C-alpha angles and dihedrals in degrees: 000000000000125000130213117227092265094045090048090052092052093045093050098036091236129118124261089247092056092050091047092050090049089053093048093047091050097243090115124038120218138162119237112214125214090261090059095251118134119229112204121187114232094231091052093047094049091046089065100028120028116234115266131184113235124192115320097325113126091341112158119198112232113199115198110219095193124029119201089257095062105038114120094240092052091049090050092049091049091052091049091049092051091049091050091049090050091051090050091051091050091048091051090052091051091049091051091051092049091050091052091051091048092051092050092050090047091052091049092050092047091050091050092049092048092049098063104160118173110269112235111249118226115255111245115206116214118246113262117264119235092243092053121079116253114241112229119221115254118270133210116356095011093049091053091046099048097024 
């Protein structure tokens, strides 16, 4: 497809003067017809000036059926991300509980170490001497009572 100077200007988004200067300088090749009208090949024009869409000319509406927000893989990744964040929140709560327990045990151990009272020693009774009478353990009622 060949463009005229005006069509080439619309297709490239440049002015007619810019296209004409590019032809005269040799950056853009074109064929001048006997009537004085330039014929510019589309490939040659878009080699120098990329194609642009101007106004409503040749504008095609492109409807996107799936946006990045609603593709199945994105939805799956979002669900996995939410689950991971929930697990992290639960883990943080467990860690906080464990720290509280540790601190309470540490305080209790410190208090026990600081409170070092002498431990009462058991009273050891001396063995009976042969010249002293041996006391018999209580029988009956007293034995059941004191065991």
